[in-house]
N, C-alpha and C positions, 0 to 999 in steps of 0.2 A: 698547525692549527688543529685543535681537537674538534670533536663532532659538535659539542654544544656551541663553541665559538662560531663554527661554520653556519649552524642554524640561526644563531643570533644575527649573523652578518647578512643573510639573505632575507630575514624577516623584517617586518616593519619596525620602526623604533619602539622602544619600550615606554610608551606613554601610558597614561591611565586607560585601561581597557574598557570598552563598552560593556555594560551590564546586560548580557543576553539572557534575560529571565523575565517571565510575565508574572504579575501578581495573581495569586489564586483567590478568586472572589469568595465571600463567605455566605452568599445567597443561593438561590435555586440553581445557578450555573455550576456551582461546586457539586451539588448533589447530582445534577445531570451528568457532569463529567465523571463522577464516581460510578454512576450507573453504567455508563458506556465502558468504563474500565473493567467493571465486574463482568460485563458481557464478553469482553475480550479474553479475560482469564478463564471464564467458563467454557468458551469456545475452544481454547487450547486444551483444557482438561478433558473435554468430551472427545476432541480429536485424538488425544492420547488413548482414550478407551478404544476408539476405533482402530488405532494402531495395534493394540493387543488383539482385537478381533481379527485383524489382518493375519496375524501369526496363527491364531487358533483355527482360522478357516483353511489353513494348509497343514494342520497337524493331524496325522493319522489317528483315527479313533475318536476325534473331536469334531472334525469338519462335517460329519454327517448330521450333526444336530442343527446346523444353520438352515434357515428356511429357503434360501435361494441357491440355485446350482452354482452360480458364479459369484458367491458372496465376497470373495477376495477383492474383485474389481469394484463391487458395490461399496464395500467398506472403504476402499481406497479413494473413491470419489468423495465420500462424505469427509474422510480424514483430510484430504487436500483442501476442500472448500472451507472447512471449519478452521484449519490451522493457518491458512493463507488469506482467503477472501474475507471471512467474517472477522478474523483477528485484525486485519488492517482496517476494515470498515469501522469496527468498534473503537479502535484506538484513535482513528481519525475523528470519530464523533466526540471523543473525550477532548481532544485538542481544540476542535471547532467550538465546543461548548465553553471552554475557557476563554476563547477569543471571540466573545460576543457581548452584547449589551443585555440587560435583564429582560428586554421585551420578547414577546412571542415565546415565552417559556412553554406554554401549552403545546405549540407545534414541535418543540424539541422533544417533549415526552411522547407525543404521537409518533415521531420518527423512531424513538427508542423502542416503543411498544411494537411497532411494525417489524423492526429489525429482530427483536427478541422472538416474536411469533414466527417469523420466517426461518430463523435459525433452528427453533424447536421443531418445526415441520420438516426441515431438511434432515435433521438428526434422526427423526422418527421414520422417515420415508423407507429406509432399508427393511424395516420390520412390518410395515403396513402397506407398502407399495408393491409394484410389480418388477422392481429391479431395472434391467436394461441399462447397464452402465455405458457411458460414452466418454472416452478419455480425450476430450477436446482440450486444446491449449487454453490456458488462463482460467477457464471455468469448466471443469469436467462436470457432467450432469448425469442424473438418472432420467432417462427419457420416458417418464411416466408422470401422470398428473399430480401426484402428491408432492414429489420433490420439486417439480417445476412451479407449483403453487407457492411453496416455501421460498424458492428463489425469487419469484415475483414480489412477494411480500418484503423480502430483504431489500430488493431494488427500490421499492416504494419508500422504505425507511431511509435509505441512502438519499433518495431524491428529496424527501422532506427535510433531512438534516442539511443537505446542501442549500436548499431554498432558504431555510432559516438562517444558515450561516451567512448567506449573501445579503439577506434582508437586515440583519441586526449586526452587521460587521462594525466594529468600533473604528474610529478614525486612526490612521497611522500617526498623524501629527505633522505639523509644519516643520518642526525641528526633529529631524530623523535621529533617533537614538537606538540603543540596543533593543528594547521592547518593541519599538516601532518597526525595526527590521524583522523581528520575529512575527509580528502581526502581518507584515507584508508577505512573508513566506507562507503563513497559514492561509492568507487570502489567495495566493497563487495556487495553493493546493485545492482550494474550493473551486476555482475556475477550472482546473484540470479535471477534477472529479465530475463537475457539471458537463464538461465537454465529453468525457467518457460516457456518461449516461446518454447524451445526444447521439454519440456514435453507435452505441448499442441499439437504440431505437431506430436509427437510420438504417443500420444493417438488417435488422429484422423486417423492417418495412420493405426494403429493397428485395428481400428474399421471398416475399409473399408470392411473386410471380413464378417461382420455381415449379417445375412440373411435379406432380405427385409421385411418390416412390423414391425420392432422392435419399441417398444414404444418410443416416442420422449423423455419423461422424463428420461427413462433409458439410452438412447443414450447420451444425453447432460450431464447427471450425470457422466457417464464414461469418456466422452471427456474432461471435465473440472476438474475432481477430482484431478489428479496428479499435473497438472500445477497450479491449484488454490491453493493447499497447498503450493507449492514452492513459489508462488507469495507472500504469507503472510510473508515469510522470508525476501523478499526484502522490504516490507513495514515496518517490524519491525526494520530492520537495518537502514532505513531512519528515523524512529522514534528516535532511539538512537542518530543519528546525530542531530536531532532537539532538543532533550533534552539537549545535551551538548552546543549547540549554544544558546538556550534560557536561560540556566542557566548562561552562560557567560555574555550575554548582559543584563540579568535581575539582575546582581549583586549577584548571588548565585552560584559561581563556585563550581563544584562538586569535591569531594575529590578523583579524579582519575588522576594518572599520564598518560601522552600520551602512554607510553608502556602498561600500564594496559588497557586503553581504546582500544588500537589496538588489544590486546590479546582477549578482550571480543568481538570485531567485528569479529575476526577470529573464535572464538568459535561459534558465531551465524551463521557463514557461513559453518561450517564443515558439518552440517546435509544436506545442499544443495547438496554436492558432493555424497551423498548416493543415490540420486534420480535415476541416471542411473542404479544402481545395482538393485533397485526395478523393474524397467522396464525390465531388462535383466533376472531377476529371475522368475518373475510371469507375466502371461498374464493380460492385462488391465481389462479384465472381471472377474478376479478371486477375491475371498474374501480376499486372502492374500495381493494382491496389494492394495485393499481398506484399509485394516487394517494397513498395514505398513506405508502408507502415514499419516494416523491419528496418529499413534504412533510417527512417526518422528516429526510431528509438535508439538505434546503434550509434548514430552520429549526433543527432540533435539532443538526445537525452544525456549524452556524455560530456557536453561542453562545460557544464558547471561542476561536474563530479570531481575532476582532477584538482581544480583550485581549492574546493572544500576539503578534499582528502589531504592535500598538501598542508593546508592550514591546521587540520587535526594533528597530523604528524608533528609539525613544528610546535604546536601548543603542548602536546604531550611530552615532547623531548625536552623542552626548556622549562617545564613547570617545576615548582618546588615540590619536595616530598609531600605526599597528601596526608591530611589528617585522617583519623580513623573513619569518619563519616564520608570522606571524599573518596576513599580508596575504591569502594564498590562502584561508585559512579564512573570513576576513571577507568576501571576495568571494563565496565559495560561499553564505554566509548571506544576503547581499544579493540574489544571483541567485535563490536559492530563494524568498525572500519575494516578489520581483517576479514571478517566473514563476507562482507559486501565486496571487497576487492577480489577475494578468491572466487566468489560466485560470478563476478563480472568477467574475470579471465577465462573461466570455464565456458561462459557464454560465447566468447569470441572463438572458442575452439569447436563449437558445435558444428557438426557436418552430418546430416542425415538424422535418423532416429536411433538414439542409443542412450546409455546411462548418463551421458553428460547433460542431457536435458533436465532430468530431475535434480542432478547435482547443482546445476545452474539455478534452478528454482529455489532449492533449499538455501543456497548461499546468498543470492541477491534478493 
């Protein structure tokens, strides 16, 4: 038995595949989604500029022109936040805008304006602020008012986008089909993002009682640990939506029925609802709080990944040769799966503080 025959044997029967694609509206929602997408692209471009500044800040004869003593770490903070945090937030905003009714469009634009302003302030902070880089997990920061003000504005923008997304969410439909499954997946990502915001606020509120003079690295590590872990669930759920949509438009539909896909989205969300229990059971500063969030992401977050990844592999392996316009989409899907898989494997090998940590972040 050859490889294709084996894959066909273990996959579901070849009946008419569900159409995993959402209609793109022609009204204000389309313009709002395009605006969020532009923010995502600009954030990546500016993060690339900061990667060049990273190199220049360590180049003999050039590094002396930079305004801060430790400009390398300052530029690294902004590079990471723009290329990871703002990129994901903006792309999520684009998808949430497509998955909405036309109501409350003004709130959507307010969310976008807040996110843009926050991003701009964060990008300018190295040149007008006081520096003080803190390499905290998930959200590294510059511990000074300018950067933190930008981060707060970005958070308000995300909160407004999540609030609008939950308010104007379209019905999934009584008869679950491919678009309904995608909408359900986008709804689960909204819930996860909302829970992450709650976790961030909960952590910061709990840390208000810390004595003065606490090390900045320790403070931000505790402040962002819980919410940062929950935020990864939101990004993973959005990745599943992207996989289904890319596979559909790339001519490699996945062997998943809408009900199965919806179940997997639900499984990916279950662990998110355990987050409040961790906060209620253990203090934010406790070792147990730290370990349970790690365990929750490692095991709870991985339950739906393997079935989705296997479906992508099967879909790509048994798909007909792509047309010209499908080839790039199929390549993007394969690259996403490979990069995410390698990043996840590196994450399992992390022990202590070493180069595996940034490799894991870049991959997954």
